[in-house]
FILOKOL-877079 format. One record per residue (C-alpha): residue number from 0; residue in three letters; x, y, z. Coordinates in Angstrom, 1 decimal, always signed. Layout:
FILOKOL-877079
     i    aa        u        v        w
   NUM   ala        X        Y        Z
...
This chain:
FILOKOL-877079
     i    aa        u        v        w
     0   met    -40.0    -97.0    -52.5
     1   ser    -43.2    -95.8    -50.9
     2   phe    -41.3    -95.4    -47.6
     3   thr    -38.8    -93.2    -49.3
     4   ser    -41.4    -91.0    -50.8
     5   ser    -43.1    -90.5    -47.5
     6   asn    -39.8    -89.3    -45.8
     7   lys    -39.2    -86.8    -48.5
     8   gly    -42.7    -85.3    -48.0
     9   ala    -42.1    -84.9    -44.2
    10   arg    -38.8    -83.1    -44.8
    11   ala    -40.4    -80.7    -47.2
    12   ser    -43.1    -79.9    -44.7
    13   lys    -40.5    -79.0    -42.0
    14   val    -38.6    -76.8    -44.4
    15   trp    -41.7    -74.8    -45.3
    16   leu    -42.6    -74.5    -41.7
    17   trp    -39.2    -73.0    -40.8
    18   leu    -39.3    -70.7    -43.7
    19   leu    -42.7    -69.4    -42.6
    20   val    -41.5    -68.9    -39.0
    21   gly    -38.4    -67.0    -40.2
    22   ala    -40.4    -64.8    -42.5
    23   ser    -42.8    -63.9    -39.6
    24   thr    -39.9    -63.1    -37.3
    25   gly    -38.2    -61.0    -39.9
    26   ala    -41.3    -59.0    -40.5
    27   leu    -41.7    -58.4    -36.7
    28   ile    -38.1    -57.2    -36.4
    29   ser    -38.4    -55.0    -39.5
    30   ala    -41.5    -53.4    -38.1
    31   phe    -39.8    -52.8    -34.7
    32   val    -36.8    -51.2    -36.3
    33   ala    -39.0    -49.1    -38.5
    34   trp    -40.8    -47.9    -35.4
    35   leu    -37.6    -47.0    -33.7
    36   ile    -36.4    -45.1    -36.7
    37   val    -39.7    -43.2    -36.9
    38   ser    -39.6    -42.5    -33.2
    39   asn    -36.0    -41.3    -33.3
    40   asn    -36.7    -39.0    -36.2
    41   ser    -39.6    -37.6    -34.3
    42   val    -37.4    -36.9    -31.2
    43   ser    -34.7    -35.4    -33.4
    44   ala    -37.2    -33.2    -35.2
    45   ser    -38.6    -32.1    -31.8
    46   thr    -35.1    -31.4    -30.5
    47   gly    -34.3    -29.6    -33.7
    48   asp    -37.4    -27.4    -33.3
    49   asn    -36.4    -26.6    -29.7
    50   glu    -32.9    -25.8    -30.7
    51   ser    -34.2    -23.7    -33.6
    52   thr    -36.5    -21.8    -31.2
    53   asp    -33.6    -21.3    -28.7
    54   ser    -31.3    -20.2    -31.5
    55   gln    -33.8    -17.6    -32.5
    56   glu    -34.0    -16.3    -29.0
    57   lys    -30.2    -16.5    -28.1
    58   gln    -27.6    -16.0    -30.8
    59   pro    -24.1    -17.4    -30.1
    60   leu    -21.5    -14.8    -29.3
    61   tyr    -18.8    -16.9    -30.8
    62   trp    -17.6    -20.5    -31.2
    63   val    -14.8    -22.2    -29.3
    64   ala    -12.9    -25.4    -29.6
    65   pro    -14.1    -28.0    -27.0
    66   met    -10.5    -28.8    -25.9
    67   asp     -9.1    -25.2    -26.1
    68   asp    -11.2    -22.2    -24.9
    69   ser     -8.7    -19.8    -26.3
    70   tyr     -9.4    -21.0    -29.9
    71   arg    -12.4    -18.7    -30.9
    72   arg    -14.2    -18.1    -34.2
    73   asn    -17.1    -16.0    -35.3
    74   glu    -18.8    -18.8    -37.1
    75   pro    -19.2    -22.6    -36.9
    76   gly    -16.3    -24.7    -38.0
    77   lys    -13.7    -27.3    -37.0
    78   ser    -11.1    -27.0    -34.3
    79   pro     -7.4    -27.7    -35.0
    80   met     -8.1    -31.2    -33.7
    81   gly    -11.0    -31.7    -36.2
    82   met    -13.8    -31.4    -33.7
    83   asp    -16.9    -29.3    -34.2
    84   leu    -16.7    -25.8    -32.5
    85   val    -19.0    -25.3    -29.6
    86   pro    -21.3    -22.2    -29.5
    87   val    -20.9    -19.8    -26.6
    88   tyr    -24.0    -17.8    -25.6
    89   glu    -24.2    -14.7    -23.5
    90   glu    -24.9    -16.4    -20.2
    91   ser    -21.9    -18.6    -20.6
    92   ser    -19.5    -15.7    -21.3
    93   leu    -19.9    -14.0    -17.9
    94   ser    -16.6    -13.6    -16.0
    95   ile    -16.8    -15.9    -13.1
    96   ser    -20.3    -17.2    -13.0
    97   gly    -20.1    -18.8    -16.4
    98   ser    -18.9    -22.4    -16.7
    99   arg    -17.0    -21.9    -19.9
   100   ser    -15.4    -18.5    -19.4
   101   pro    -11.8    -18.6    -20.6
   102   gly     -9.5    -19.1    -17.6
   103   thr    -12.3    -20.4    -15.4
   104   val    -11.9    -23.8    -13.8
   105   met    -14.5    -25.8    -12.0
   106   ile    -13.6    -27.8     -9.0
   107   ser    -16.0    -30.2     -7.2
   108   ala    -16.7    -29.8     -3.5
   109   thr    -14.9    -33.0     -2.7
   110   ile    -11.7    -31.9     -4.4
   111   gln    -11.9    -28.5     -2.8
   112   gln    -12.0    -30.2     +0.6
   113   asn     -9.1    -32.5     -0.3
   114   ile     -6.8    -29.7     -1.4
   115   gly     -7.9    -27.4     +1.4
   116   val     -9.5    -24.5     -0.5
   117   lys    -10.5    -21.6     +1.7
   118   thr    -12.0    -18.3     +0.7
   119   ala    -12.3    -14.9     +2.3
   120   pro    -14.4    -11.8     +1.3
   121   val    -13.0     -8.6     -0.1
   122   his    -14.2     -5.8     +2.2
   123   val    -14.0     -2.1     +2.8
   124   gly    -12.0     -1.1     +5.9
   125   lys     -9.0     +0.7     +7.2
   126   leu     -5.4     -0.6     +7.3
   127   asn     -3.7     -0.9    +10.6
   128   gln     -0.4     +0.1     +9.1
   129   thr     +2.7     -0.6    +11.1
   130   val     +6.3     -0.3     +9.9
   131   thr     +8.9     -2.5    +11.6
   132   thr    +12.5     -1.2    +11.2
   133   val    +15.7     -0.6    +13.0
   134   gly    +17.2     +2.5    +14.5
   135   val    +20.3     +3.8    +16.2
   136   val    +20.5     +5.6    +19.6
   137   ser    +22.2     +9.0    +19.2
   138   phe    +22.8    +12.0    +21.4
   139   asp    +20.1    +14.7    +21.5
   140   glu    +21.8    +17.4    +19.5
   141   asp    +19.7    +20.0    +21.1
   142   lys    +21.4    +19.2    +24.4
   143   ile    +25.0    +19.3    +23.2
   144   val    +27.3    +22.2    +24.2
   145   his    +30.4    +22.9    +22.2
   146   ile    +33.3    +24.6    +24.0
   147   his    +35.2    +27.3    +22.2
   148   pro    +37.8    +29.8    +23.5
   149   arg    +37.1    +33.5    +23.1
   150   val    +40.8    +34.4    +22.7
   151   glu    +43.9    +33.0    +21.3
   152   gly    +46.2    +31.1    +23.7
   153   trp    +47.8    +27.8    +24.7
   154   ile    +46.3    +24.9    +26.7
   155   glu    +48.4    +24.8    +29.9
   156   thr    +46.5    +22.0    +31.6
   157   leu    +43.8    +19.7    +30.3
   158   his    +41.7    +18.4    +33.2
   159   ile    +39.7    +16.0    +30.9
   160   lys    +41.9    +13.3    +29.4
   161   ser    +39.7    +11.4    +27.0
   162   gln    +36.4    +11.4    +25.1
   163   gly    +33.5     +9.7    +26.9
   164   glu    +34.4    +10.9    +30.4
   165   glu    +31.5    +12.1    +32.5
   166   val    +31.6    +15.6    +33.8
   167   glu    +29.5    +17.7    +36.2
   168   ala    +28.4    +21.2    +35.8
   169   gly    +31.2    +23.5    +37.1
   170   gln    +33.9    +20.9    +36.9
   171   pro    +37.3    +22.3    +35.5
   172   leu    +37.9    +21.4    +31.9
   173   tyr    +41.1    +23.2    +30.8
   174   thr    +43.5    +26.0    +31.9
   175   leu    +44.4    +28.5    +29.2
   176   tyr    +47.3    +31.0    +29.0
   177   ser    +46.5    +34.0    +26.8
   178   pro    +48.3    +37.4    +26.6
   179   glu    +45.0    +39.0    +25.7
   180   leu    +43.4    +37.8    +29.0
   181   val    +46.4    +39.1    +30.9
   182   asn    +46.1    +42.5    +29.2
   183   ala    +42.3    +42.6    +30.0
   184   gln    +43.0    +42.0    +33.7
   185   glu    +45.6    +44.7    +33.9
   186   glu    +43.2    +47.2    +32.3
   187   tyr    +40.6    +46.4    +34.8
   188   leu    +42.9    +46.7    +37.8
   189   leu    +44.1    +50.1    +36.4
   190   ala    +40.5    +51.3    +36.2
   191   leu    +40.0    +50.2    +39.8
   192   lys    +43.1    +52.1    +40.9
   193   arg    +41.9    +55.3    +39.2
   194   ser    +38.4    +54.9    +40.7
   195   asp    +36.9    +55.8    +37.3
   196   lys    +33.5    +54.3    +37.2
   197   arg    +33.2    +54.5    +33.4
   198   leu    +36.5    +52.8    +32.9
   199   ile    +35.8    +50.2    +35.5
   200   glu    +32.5    +49.3    +33.9
   201   gly    +34.0    +49.1    +30.4
   202   ala    +36.9    +46.9    +31.6
   203   leu    +34.6    +44.6    +33.5
   204   gln    +32.3    +44.2    +30.5
   205   arg    +35.3    +43.3    +28.4
   206   leu    +36.4    +40.6    +30.9
   207   lys    +32.8    +39.2    +30.9
   208   ser    +32.7    +39.2    +27.0
   209   leu    +35.9    +37.0    +27.1
   210   ala    +33.8    +34.4    +29.1
   211   leu    +35.8    +34.7    +32.3
   212   pro    +34.0    +32.9    +35.1
   213   asp    +32.3    +35.0    +37.8
   214   ala    +34.3    +33.4    +40.5
   215   phe    +37.5    +34.4    +38.7
   216   leu    +36.3    +38.1    +38.5
   217   thr    +35.5    +38.1    +42.2
   218   gln    +38.9    +36.8    +43.1
   219   leu    +40.5    +39.4    +40.8
   220   gln    +38.6    +42.3    +42.5
   221   thr    +39.7    +41.0    +45.9
   222   ser    +43.3    +40.1    +45.3
   223   lys    +44.1    +42.8    +42.8
   224   gln    +46.6    +40.4    +41.3
   225   val    +46.8    +39.5    +37.6
   226   ser    +46.6    +35.7    +36.9
   227   gln    +48.7    +34.4    +34.0
   228   thr    +46.3    +31.5    +33.4
   229   val    +42.6    +31.1    +33.6
   230   thr    +40.7    +27.8    +34.3
   231   phe    +37.4    +27.3    +32.4
   232   ser    +34.7    +25.0    +33.8
   233   ala    +31.9    +22.8    +32.3
   234   pro    +28.7    +24.8    +31.6
   235   gln    +26.6    +21.6    +32.0
   236   gly    +26.9    +18.1    +33.1
   237   gly    +27.0    +15.1    +30.7
   238   val    +29.6    +13.1    +28.8
   239   val    +32.4    +14.4    +26.6
   240   glu    +31.1    +13.6    +23.2
   241   ala    +34.1    +15.0    +21.3
   242   met    +37.5    +16.3    +22.2
   243   thr    +40.0    +17.6    +19.6
   244   ile    +42.9    +19.1    +21.7
   245   arg    +45.7    +18.1    +24.0
   246   glu    +47.9    +19.9    +26.5
   247   gly    +50.1    +22.5    +24.8
   248   phe    +47.8    +23.0    +21.8
   249   phe    +47.5    +26.5    +20.5
   250   val    +43.8    +27.4    +20.2
   251   gln    +41.8    +30.2    +18.6
   252   pro    +38.2    +31.3    +18.8
   253   gly    +37.3    +29.0    +15.9
   254   thr    +38.7    +25.9    +17.7
   255   thr    +36.2    +23.4    +19.1
   256   ile    +38.0    +22.3    +22.3
   257   met    +35.4    +19.7    +23.2
   258   ser    +31.6    +18.9    +23.2
   259   ile    +29.5    +17.9    +26.2
   260   ala    +26.3    +16.0    +25.6
   261   lys    +23.5    +15.2    +28.1
   262   leu    +22.2    +11.6    +28.3
   263   glu    +18.9    +12.4    +30.1
   264   his    +17.4    +12.7    +26.6
   265   val    +18.4    +10.8    +23.4
   266   trp    +17.2    +10.5    +19.9
   267   ile    +16.3     +7.3    +18.0
   268   ile    +17.2     +7.7    +14.3
   269   ala    +15.1     +5.1    +12.5
   270   asp    +15.4     +4.1     +8.8
   271   val    +12.1     +3.7     +7.0
   272   pro    +12.1     +1.8     +3.7
   273   glu    +11.1     +3.8     +0.6
   274   lys     +7.9     +1.8     +0.0
   275   tyr     +6.6     +2.8     +3.5
   276   val     +7.4     +6.5     +3.3
   277   gly     +3.9     +7.3     +2.3
   278   ser     +2.6     +5.6     +5.5
   279   ile     +4.3     +7.8     +8.0
   280   gln     +3.8    +11.3     +9.2
   281   leu     +4.7    +13.6    +12.1
   282   gly     +3.2    +12.5    +15.4
   283   asp     +3.1     +8.7    +14.6
   284   thr     +3.6     +6.5    +17.6
   285   ala     +6.9     +4.6    +17.9
   286   asp     +7.6     +1.6    +20.1
   287   val    +11.3     +1.0    +20.8
   288   glu    +12.9     -2.2    +22.1
   289   met    +16.5     -3.1    +22.8
   290   asp    +17.9     -6.6    +22.3
   291   tyr    +19.9     -6.5    +25.5
   292   leu    +16.7     -5.5    +27.5
   293   pro    +14.0     -7.8    +26.0
   294   asn    +11.4     -6.9    +28.7
   295   ala    +11.8     -3.1    +28.4
   296   gln    +10.0     -0.9    +26.0
   297   trp    +10.1     +2.8    +25.3
   298   gln     +7.4     +4.8    +23.5
   299   gly     +7.7     +8.1    +21.7
   300   gln     +6.5    +10.0    +18.6
   301   ile     +8.1    +11.0    +15.4
   302   asp     +9.0    +14.7    +15.7
   303   tyr    +11.0    +15.1    +12.6
   304   ile    +11.2    +13.5     +9.1
   305   tyr    +14.4    +14.1     +7.2
   306   pro    +14.0    +15.7     +3.8
   307   ser    +15.9    +13.2     +1.6
   308   leu    +16.5     +9.5     +1.2
   309   ser    +19.8     +7.7     +1.6
   310   glu    +21.3     +6.9     -1.8
   311   thr    +22.8     +3.7     -0.6
   312   thr    +20.1     +2.2     +1.6
   313   arg    +17.1     +3.8     -0.1
   314   thr    +15.6     +4.6     +3.3
   315   leu    +14.2     +7.8     +4.9
   316   lys    +15.4     +8.7     +8.4
   317   val    +12.9     +9.8    +11.0
   318   arg    +13.7    +11.1    +14.5
   319   ile    +12.1     +9.9    +17.8
   320   pro    +13.1    +11.7    +21.0
   321   leu    +13.1     +9.6    +24.2
   322   ser    +13.6    +10.2    +27.9
   323   asn    +16.7     +8.3    +29.2
   324   arg    +17.0     +9.3    +32.9
   325   asp    +18.2     +5.9    +33.9
   326   gly    +20.9     +5.9    +31.2
   327   ala    +19.8     +2.5    +29.7
   328   leu    +19.9     +3.8    +26.2
   329   lys    +23.5     +4.2    +25.1
   330   pro    +24.5     +6.2    +22.0
   331   asn    +25.2     +4.1    +18.9
   332   met    +23.2     +1.1    +20.2
   333   phe    +20.8     -0.5    +17.7
   334   ala    +17.1     -0.5    +18.5
   335   asn    +14.1     -2.3    +17.1
   336   val    +11.5     +0.3    +16.1
   337   thr     +7.8     -0.3    +15.3
   338   leu     +6.0     +2.7    +13.8
   339   ser     +2.2     +2.8    +14.0
   340   ser     +0.8     +5.0    +11.2
   341   ser     -2.0     +7.4    +12.1
   342   lys     -3.0     +7.5     +8.4
   343   gln     -6.1     +5.3     +8.2
   344   glu     -7.9     +6.0     +5.0
   345   thr    -10.8     +3.8     +4.0
   346   ala     -9.9     +1.4     +1.2
   347   leu    -10.9     -1.9     -0.4
   348   leu     -9.0     -4.6     +1.5
   349   val     -7.9     -8.1     +0.3
   350   pro     -6.1    -10.6     +2.6
   351   lys     -2.3    -10.8     +2.0
   352   ser     -2.5    -14.6     +1.8
   353   ala     -4.7    -14.3     -1.3
   354   val     -2.2    -12.4     -3.3
   355   ile     +0.0    -14.3     -5.8
   356   arg     +3.1    -12.5     -6.9
   357   thr     +4.1    -13.1    -10.6
   358   ala     +6.3    -11.5    -13.2
   359   gly     +3.2    -10.1    -14.8
   360   gly     +2.0     -8.5    -11.6
   361   pro     +0.0     -9.5     -8.5
   362   arg     -3.2    -11.5     -9.0
   363   val     -5.8    -13.3     -6.9
   364   val     -8.1    -16.3     -7.5
   365   leu    -11.8    -15.4     -7.5
   366   ser    -14.5    -17.8     -6.4
   367   asp    -18.2    -17.5     -7.2
   368   gly    -19.2    -19.9     -4.4
   369   gln    -20.5    -22.5     -6.8
   370   gly    -17.2    -24.3     -7.7
   371   his    -16.0    -21.9    -10.3
   372   phe    -12.6    -20.2     -9.9
   373   lys    -10.6    -17.7    -12.0
   374   ser     -7.3    -15.8    -11.7
   375   val     -7.6    -12.0    -12.1
   376   asn     -4.9     -9.3    -12.0
   377   val     -5.1     -6.7     -9.3
   378   lys     -3.4     -3.4     -8.5
   379   leu     -2.3     -3.1     -5.0
   380   gly     -1.6     -0.1     -2.7
   381   gln     -0.5     +0.2     +0.9
   382   gln     -0.4     -2.8     +3.2
   383   asp     -0.4     -3.8     +6.9
   384   thr     +0.4     -7.1     +8.5
   385   arg     -2.8     -8.7     +7.2
   386   phe     -4.3     -6.9     +4.2
   387   phe     -3.4     -5.1     +1.0
   388   ala     -5.4     -2.1     -0.2
   389   val     -6.5     -2.9     -3.8
   390   ser     -7.4     -0.1     -6.2
   391   glu     -8.2     -2.2     -9.4
   392   gly     -9.5     -5.6    -10.2
   393   leu    -11.8     -6.4     -7.3
   394   leu    -15.1     -5.1     -5.9
   395   pro    -16.6     -5.2     -2.4
   396   gly    -18.0     -8.6     -1.6
   397   asp    -15.8    -10.6     -4.0
   398   glu    -14.7    -13.9     -2.6
   399   val    -11.0    -14.7     -3.0
   400   val     -9.1    -17.9     -2.3
   401   val     -6.7    -17.7     +0.6
   402   ser     -5.6    -21.3     +0.7
   403   ala     -4.6    -23.6     -2.2
   404   gln     -4.8    -20.7     -4.6
   405   phe     -1.5    -21.6     -6.2
   406   leu     -2.9    -24.9     -7.4
   407   ile     -6.0    -23.2     -8.9
   408   asp     -4.0    -20.3    -10.4
   409   ser     -1.7    -22.8    -12.2
   410   glu     -4.7    -24.4    -13.9
   411   ser     -6.6    -21.2    -14.5
   412   ser     -3.6    -19.3    -16.0
   413   lys     -3.1    -21.9    -18.7
   414   asn     -5.6    -20.2    -21.0
   415   ser     -6.9    -17.3    -18.9
   416   asp     -7.6    -14.1    -20.8
   417   phe     -7.4    -12.0    -17.6
   418   glu    -10.5    -10.0    -18.5
   419   arg    -10.3     -8.1    -15.3
   420   met     -6.7     -6.9    -15.6
   421   ala     -7.8     -3.3    -15.8
   422   glu    -10.8     -1.7    -14.1
   423   pro    -14.1     -3.6    -14.8
   424   asp    -16.2     -2.2    -17.6
   425   his    -18.8     -1.3    -15.0
   426   gln    -16.4     +0.7    -12.9
   427   ala    -14.6     +4.0    -13.4
   428   thr    -12.5     +6.5    -11.5
   429   thr    -12.6    +10.3    -12.1
   430   trp    -12.5    +13.6    -10.3
   431   gly    -15.3    +16.1     -9.6
   432   val    -16.7    +18.9     -7.5
   433   ile    -19.5    +18.3     -5.0
   434   glu    -22.6    +20.4     -5.9
   435   gln    -25.1    +18.9     -3.4
   436   ile    -25.1    +16.5     -0.5
   437   thr    -28.2    +14.5     +0.8
   438   ala    -27.5    +12.7     +4.0
   439   ser    -28.9     +9.2     +4.6
   440   asn    -31.4    +10.5     +7.2
   441   glu    -32.7    +13.0     +4.7
   442   ser    -33.2    +10.4     +1.9
   443   glu    -36.4     +8.5     +1.4
   444   asp    -34.6     +5.2     +1.0
   445   ser    -32.0     +6.0     +3.8
   446   val    -29.2     +6.1     +1.2
   447   ala    -26.8     +9.1     +1.1
   448   arg    -26.4    +10.8     -2.2
   449   met    -24.3    +13.5     -3.9
   450   thr    -24.7    +15.6     -7.0
   451   ile    -21.2    +15.9     -8.5
   452   ser    -19.9    +17.9    -11.5
   453   arg    -17.6    +15.1    -12.6
   454   gly    -14.7    +15.1    -15.1
   455   pro    -14.5    +13.1    -18.4
   456   ile    -14.4     +9.3    -18.4
   457   glu    -12.0     +8.5    -21.2
   458   lys    -12.4     +4.7    -21.0
   459   trp    -16.1     +5.2    -21.9
   460   gly    -15.6     +8.2    -24.2
   461   arg    -17.8    +10.4    -22.1
   462   gly    -17.3    +14.0    -21.5
   463   pro    -17.8    +16.0    -18.2
   464   ala    -21.3    +16.0    -16.7
   465   thr    -23.2    +16.8    -13.6
   466   met    -24.8    +13.7    -12.2
   467   ser    -26.4    +12.2     -9.0
   468   phe    -24.6     +9.3     -7.3
   469   ala    -25.5     +7.1     -4.4
   470   leu    -22.9     +6.5     -1.7
   471   ser    -21.8     +3.1     -0.5
   472   glu    -22.6     +2.4     +3.1
   473   his    -19.0     +2.6     +4.2
   474   ile    -18.6     +6.2     +3.0
   475   asp    -19.4     +8.9     +5.5
   476   ser    -21.0    +11.9     +3.8
   477   ala    -20.3    +14.1     +6.8
   478   leu    -16.6    +14.1     +6.0
   479   phe    -17.3    +16.1     +2.8
   480   asp    -18.7    +19.6     +2.1
   481   val    -20.3    +21.2     -0.9
   482   gly    -17.5    +22.7     -3.1
   483   asp    -15.0    +20.0     -2.2
   484   arg    -12.8    +18.7     -5.0
   485   ile    -12.7    +15.0     -4.9
   486   thr    -11.4    +11.9     -6.7
   487   phe    -13.9     +9.0     -6.6
   488   thr    -14.6     +5.5     -8.1
   489   phe    -18.2     +4.4     -8.9
   490   val    -19.9     +1.4    -10.4
   491   thr    -22.9     +1.2    -12.7
   492   gly    -26.0     -0.8    -12.0
   493   asp    -29.6     +0.2    -11.3
   494   glu    -27.9     +3.6    -10.3
   495   phe    -24.5     +5.0    -10.1
   496   val    -22.9     +4.0     -6.7
   497   ile    -19.7     +5.6     -5.4
   498   val    -17.5     +2.8     -3.8
   499   ala    -14.4     +4.9     -3.0
   500   met    -13.9     +8.6     -2.4
   501   lys    -11.1    +10.9     -1.2
   502   his    -10.4    +14.6     -1.0
   503   gly     -8.3    +16.3     -3.6
   504   ala     -8.1    +16.1     -7.4
   505   asn     -5.4    +16.5    -10.0
   506   asp     -5.3    +20.2    -11.0
   507   ser     -3.9    +19.4    -14.5
   508   ala     -6.5    +16.8    -15.1
   509   met     -9.3    +19.2    -14.0
   510   ser     -8.1    +21.9    -16.3
   511   lys     -7.8    +19.5    -19.2
   512   gly    -11.3    +18.3    -18.5
   513   val    -12.7    +21.8    -18.5
   514   thr    -10.9    +22.6    -21.7
   515   asp    -12.1    +19.4    -23.3
   516   his    -15.6    +20.2    -22.1
   517   asn    -15.5    +23.7    -23.6
   518   met    -14.2    +22.3    -26.9
   519   ser    -17.0    +19.8    -26.9
   520   gln    -19.6    +22.5    -26.3
   521   asp    -18.1    +24.7    -29.1
   522   his    -18.2    +21.8    -31.5
   523   lys    -21.8    +21.2    -30.7
   524   met    -22.6    +24.8    -31.3
   525   asp    -20.8    +24.7    -34.7
   526   val    -22.8    +21.7    -35.8
   527   his    -26.0    +23.2    -34.6
   528   his    -25.2    +26.4    -36.5
   529   asp    -24.5    +24.6    -39.7
């Protein structure tokens, strides 16, 4: 009994001991958890204060869905997937430098290397424009002689039997019987018999007007015998380019008996596609090659541009005269022609390999050099074998992707807003008249400047004004004079800088600008008067 009581007391002591240890451990854990909660609240409060401070300094421009940048709202809320919208601040909305700009994709350096991304700068330069086309060798029409009779008659003998025969100057061509020629000879002999100088001179002039050869007239004076037929000879050497008669034919003064063309000079008639018409002009160099003579080359210049395009081929013909003393160039042969344009206007150039052709127009992939890429639409102009001239969408110094751009464009175009489809907001094109020119060597900061009375800028809603502009380094101010009418493109920044400039302005646009300016001035006067 006593043994039993003793065991029960020991058990009770152990139970109370475990309860005490458990209570102590629980208290410690509770205290630790409470400390964590307090610390977390402190951190949260601190973060909240920082966010509150930042939000006071930078207000969100809009909110976007985390998984879809094209889903935008002007206030916080939920995305279609039930996720909280993410605020977008001013620095993250920049075109290519921002990491969350719609249409912008970020690619790590490793992936760029794996897919072979390469970039090239957009720069200002001159196109080396060449047009490769085909042409046809033809006779020099200035060297073709057409043979016509001066009287009616019949072809007694035809000394040239077929078209294409070569003839020499003075070689007999045909023998003609004409009653009129017989009568003219008889009149001349009668005048000689009477020894009447006036009649002799008149009869002789009539024979010469009928194109009788000098040798025939000499023989007539010597023999005093009328010839029933007269043989006519070739006035020049060459080949018979055309022949329309045969022996026995009756001919009249309007009949073309044959045509003789020289081969020492030929024409190359080249076809220029319509899109290259603006690249060519008189005097442009032409290199001509023939397939059957691969090691030979002829060089000439465009001396005539035909006035109209072919309706069927949509090409414009140009003429290139060439010397052909060795006769290697045969009429109707095809020739390979390379035209080198002398028009080399300064333009903004982008590599042809960077341009992506789409149904919506050409575009390129921009890079900011920090792994961000974005597709932008561009407006292209003339081209050469390496570059396109670009008039909208890019600025000097932009980096464009020239390799693997199709992969990047595919990703970028999924939700791209193409914010640079038109001219950037900081760029505008207008016309103007130069009022003053300050050369770079006359400027304190070595930057050339111009004072220009410019036309209105409709995209910004600004009327005409006289302003000072700095010139980009690639523009030579010496090519312009005070009073010149110009068309120019400028960008805004610390000052207005002209990045493209050419002579000439649209007269209708100028007159409209002047009218708008006058109306604006009248309106201001009316308001001031009231």
